[in-house]
N, C-alpha and C positions, 0 to 999 in steps of 0.2 A: 573248212572248219572241221576239226576232229571232234567226234562225239565219244564220250566215255560213259558207258552204262554203269550206274551205281545202283546196286540191288536195294530195293526197298525205298528208293527215293522217287519223287515225282519229277516229271520232266515237262518243261514248257517249250513249245515251239511256235513260231510265227510263220504264217504262209504269206506268199506274195501272189498277187493275181486277183482273179474274181472280177467284180464289176468295176467299171471305170468310175473315178470320183465325179461327183456332181459339180457343175459350174456354180459359181456364187449365186447366180439368179435361180437356178434349179433348186439349190439348197434353200434359198429364201422362200421360194414358192412351196416347197415341201414342208418347211417349218411353219409357214403361215397356215397351211391346210391342217396340220396337226394342232396348232394353236386354236383354230376355229372349232375343231371337234371338241377340244378340252373345254373351251369357253361354253359351248352349247351344253356339254355334260354338267358343268358347274351351274349354269342357269337353271336347268331342269331339276337338279338336286336341290338347289336353293328354293325353288318353288315348292318342292315336296316338303322341305322343312317348314316353310312358311305355312303351307296348308295343314301341317300337323300341329301348328301352334307353338313351334319352338320359339321361345321368347327372344333370344338374341338375334333371330332372323326376321322377326315380325315388326321391325321398326320402319319398313317401307323404303329403306335405302336401296338404290339401284333399280327400283321398279319404275 
């Protein structure tokens, strides 16, 4: 591939290599781990809102 430098223009390049792709099972496990962290954060944040008396979160759903 020939590259032509154009003064004042941005250039995009893509590299190959790096780490090997995850297997489907490894990707599933990694995603599940991140999901569980996000769920825990949500649960703690929701408890904070309930304890602060935020009306829309004070109906007891999910408790």
